[in-house]
N, C-alpha and C positions, 0 to 999 in steps of 0.2 A: 380515613382508613382505606377507602377504595383507591384513591390516587397513589398512596404509598405502596400498597400491595401489588397493584398493577398485575392482577392475576389473569392468566389466559383461559382458565377453565372455571367458569362460574355456572352454577345450575341454571338451566334455561328459564326456569320459572321466575328467576330473580332478574331476568333481562327484559328490557322494554322492547316490544316488537318494532317500534318506530326507529329508535336510535341504536338499538342492539348494544346498549350499555346497561350496566347494573342500575336498578331503580333505587332512588333515595326517598321518593315521595309517591308511592304507588297508589293509584285510584282506579276504581272499577266502573265500567259503563254498565248500562242496563242489559247489554248482551252477555255480561259475565266476563268480558275480556278486561285485562288490567294493563295499564300503561303508566309511564312516568308523567306526572301532572303537567309540567311545562310542555311536553311533547304533544299530548292530546289537546291541550288548550290551543296550541299553535295550529293543529290540524283543523280545529273548529274555526279559527280566525281566518283560515283560507277559504272558508265557505263549504267545507265538507261536513255533512251531517250524516255520516256513515261510520261504521266500526271499521277501522283501517285493516284488521285482520280478517273479518268475515265479509266485509263490504255490505252488511245488512243496514238498512235505514234505521236510524235510531227514533224510537218513539218517545225518548226522554233524553235530553242532552245534559242532564246533571251527572256529576261525578261523585263517587263515594270513596272516601279514604279507606284503603285496604290495610287496616291496623294489624291483622294477623300476619300478612305477608311482610309488613314492614318489620315486625319484630323477629320474624324468621331471617330476613336479610341482615338485620342488625346483629343478631345473635351469631349467625354463620361468619360474617366478616369479622366480628369481635374476636371469635376464637382463632381464626386465621391470623389476625393482626397480633394477638398476644403471643401466638406460637412463633410468629416471624420475629417479634421483638426479643423473645427469649433466645431464639436461635442466634440473632444478631449479637445479643450480649454475651452469649456463650463463645461465639466466634471471636468477638473483641477481646474477651477475657483470655481465650487460648492464644491469640496472637501476642498479647502482652506477656503471657507466660513464656512463650517461645523466644521472644526477644530477650528476656531475662535469663533464660537457660543458655542462650548462645554466648552470653558473656563469660560462662564458666566451662561448659562442656567442650570435649575435644574428641578427635578420632571419629569413629563410626557413629557415635552418639550425636556429634555435631552434624554429620551428614543427614541422619535421620530427622533431626530437628529442622534442618534447612528444607528438606523434602516436604515435611508437613507444612511448614510456613509457606512454601512455594504453592502448595495446593490451596491453602486457605486464602492467600492474597489474590490468587487467580480467580477464585470463585465468589469472593465477598468484598464489596466496596467498603463496608464498615471495617473490615480487617485491614484494608489498605490504609484507611484514614488512621486507625489506631497505631499501625506501625510507624507512620510519619509523625503523628503526635507524640508518641512515646520516645522519639529519638532513635528509632530503629534503623533508619537509613545509615546513620554514622556507624552503628554496631555492625550491620551487615557488610558495609563497604570496607570496614576495618579487617574483614576476613580475607580480602584479596591482597595478595602480595607475591614476592618472588618464590616463596616456598609453599604457596597454596596448592593443594592437590587439585586435579581436574574435577574430581567428584564434588568437592566443595565449591570450586569456582563456577561450575556449571549451574548449581542451584542458586548461588548468590546472584549471578547474572540474570537468571530467570525471574528471581524475586525483584530485583532492581528494575527490570523492564515493565513490571506491573505497578510501579510506584511513581508518584509525581516527585521529580528531583528538582530541588532549587539550585541556584548558582553555586552555593557553597558545596553541595554534594557533588555536583558535576566537576568542580575544581579539584576536589579530593580524588575523584576517579580518574582525572587526567594525569596522575603521577605516572612516569614512564614504566615503573615496575608493574603497575595495574594494567596499563595498556598492553604491555608485553604479554601478561597472562592472557588477556582477552584474545590477543592474536594467536597464541599457542592453542587455546581452546578452539578458536575458529578453524584451525587446520586439523583438529583431532576429534572434536566433540560430535554428538549426535546431530542430526539435521535441525532439530528444534533448538539446540544449544548454539549451533553455528549461526542460525538466523537471529537468535537473541543477541549474540555478540555483535553481529552486523548492525542491528538496529541500535544497540546501545552506543556503539562507536559513532554512528551517524548523529545520534541525539547529543553526544558530547561535542561534536563538531559545530553545533549551532551556537555554542558559547563564543562570545567576542574574543576571549583570551586564549582560545584554542591555538596550540602551536603546531605549525606545519610539520616540524620534524617528528611528531608523534605518529604520523601516518606515512612518513617516508621510509616505509618498511617493505623490503622485498617479500618477506614472509606474509605480511598482511595482504598484499596484492595478489600473490599466488593463491592464498587461501580463498580470496574473493572470486578469483577466475575459476577455481574448482567448484565453488558454490554455483556460480553462473552456469557452468557447463554440465552440472549434474543432471543426468538423464533419469535417474531413479527418483529424484526429489525435485520436481519442477517448482515447488513452492519456494525454493531458495533463490530462483532466478531474479525476481523482482526486487527483494531487499538487497541482493548482491549488486545489481546494476544501480540501484539507487545510491548506495554507498560509493560505488565507483564514480558516479556522476558527481557527488559531492567532493570527492577527492580530486577530480578533474579541474575543479574550479580553483584549485591551488596549482598555479602554473609550475611551480618548482618540482612538482611530483610527476608531471606528465611524461617526462623523458623516461622515468623509471617504469611507468605503465607500458611504454613502448618496448623497453628493454626485456620485460618478462614474456614478450610474445603475445600481448593481449590483442593486437590489431587483427591478425589473421584469424584468431579464434572467435573474435566478435563478428567478423565478416561472415564466417561459416554459420554462425548461429542465426543471422538475420531472418532467413526465410521461415524459421520455425517459431519465432516470437509473436506474442500477442501485441496489440497496439501500444499498451502502456510500456511493456518491456522494449518494444521496437523503438519508441521515441528515446528512451534512455540510452539504448545502445548506439543510436545514430548520433545523439548529442556527444557521447564519449568519443566516437570516431571522428566527428567533426572537430572536436576540441584538439584531438591528437594530430589532425591534419595541419594544425598550425605550426607544428614542429617539422623541420626538414627530415629528421628520421622517421617521424609519423607518416609524412607523405611517401617516403620511400617504402615503408612497410605496407602501406595501402596499395602502392603500385605493384609491389612483389606478391601480394596475395592474389592467387589465381582467379578468385570469383568476385573480386571487388567491383568490377565494372558491370558484370552480369547482375549481381545481386542489387547494386544501386540502381541500375536501369529498371529493374522490376518494381522499384519503390517510387516511381515517378507518378503512377496513377493508382487509384483505388486505396489510397492510404490517407491518413490525416495530413493536412497541408503542411504542418510543421515537419513532418517526416520527409515529404517532398523537398522542402527547403534544405534540410540537412543533406539529403541524398545528392541534390544538385551541387551543393557547396563542395561535397567530397569529390564528386566527379570532376568539377572544374579544377580542384587542386591537383588531381591525378593526371588529367590530360594535359595541364600546363607544365607539369613536371616532365613529361615525356611526350611532347607534341608529335613526334614521329611515330610512336608506337601505339600509345593508348587511344587516340581518336580512331584509328583503324579498327582496334578491337571493339570499341564502342559501336562503330557502324555495323560490324559483323553481328552483334547481339541485338540489333534493331533499336538502338538508342534514338537515332534521328527521328524515326516516326513517333516515338513517344514524346520527344521534345516538341514536335509540331502540335501534338495534341494538348500539351501543357500550354503552349503559346495560344491556342485557339480556345482554351477553357476560361472559365470565369474566375480564375484564381488571382491571387495578389499580383499586382503589376511588377513587383520586384522579382517574383518567380518567373514571370514571362521574360523579363529582361535577361535573367540568368540563363534561361533556356535558349534564348536567341543567341547569346554570346557563345554558349557551349555548342550549339548547332553550327555556328559560324567556324568555330575551332575544329569541329569534325570535318568540315567540308574543305579545309585548306589543302589537303593532299590530293583532291580530285577535281576534274573538270566538272562543270555543272551537270551536263547530261549524264556523265558517268556516276556522279554522286547520287542523282535521282534514281538511276537504274540500280546502283549498288545497294541503296537503302530501301528499295522497293517502295518509293514514296508516291508513285503516280496515283495510286488509289486514295492514299491519305490526303494528297493535295486536292484531288477532285472532290 
């Protein structure tokens, strides 16, 4: 009962002072203090003949079962356990009732039933299991279609995100009409619904038979960029970037990401991102730099070189790797223009610091090549002076 309930608030008198866990076999010492039997016996086996709570020396090391306290503990947990079981049964029963009603009701009644089911499955693991066991996933998924209202679609997607979906359920959700509805809701729903849509699409992309054409959608990518750029709701940035990263793994879609103007928008976001989001954004930009149009977009973004230069130190090594790769792509694309800009923002000094650091040898080699590229337009003495490298070199 104790393990299943996992209660955070237990009366202190029921808790062993040694383990701070509820007692199942309470025994009392001659000092009047009560402990869990295995805990106090272990205390004695370590050579301690004192009361752990009061530190009094014991004049008698015998322990006496505290039957009164045992019955109090048993009675208290039994009541809580029975109440929890009844509540779970009520929740399971209600979840089953709601699934049955969703097969019949329409209009506002359907929306209300979905909202209640959404709340129930979000709060109770037993309800989630009941929905799956009762075939509820198929019932709920069937409510998604080309004529589904956003009110119904939002609740359905919220429910599905709380459930364990098998391959059959995911295949059903990969129908173009259902994906299209998710994309529509992603562009117009509440922040919670937009995040749910994003995570559900990413979950579907994990399937082996997922088709790239399902995500080759201008509307989907625009909706994701709106989510990523949202200043009012920053909790949408990570799931948005995570789905964009998954989409970038499909080479056929990368050019479409460039076409919607994602490159300059992501470049501008970089300084404000936390480490997890930063790594995702840099991965996306590095993937897009593999395309000619991606490299052009990076070169044309006014802050690409500045923002990438600032990411060479003080960030996770993987972020440095992506930033170096992007800088190399841009500088090789415009060797007359970009290296000079890089020198002006202090890139050379940072490259030297990377070379001298204890980072991956591959990063050091990349830094050395980029430093060489930056120096091609200058005499050695002028390059050192221009980059203010004398102190760095010393």
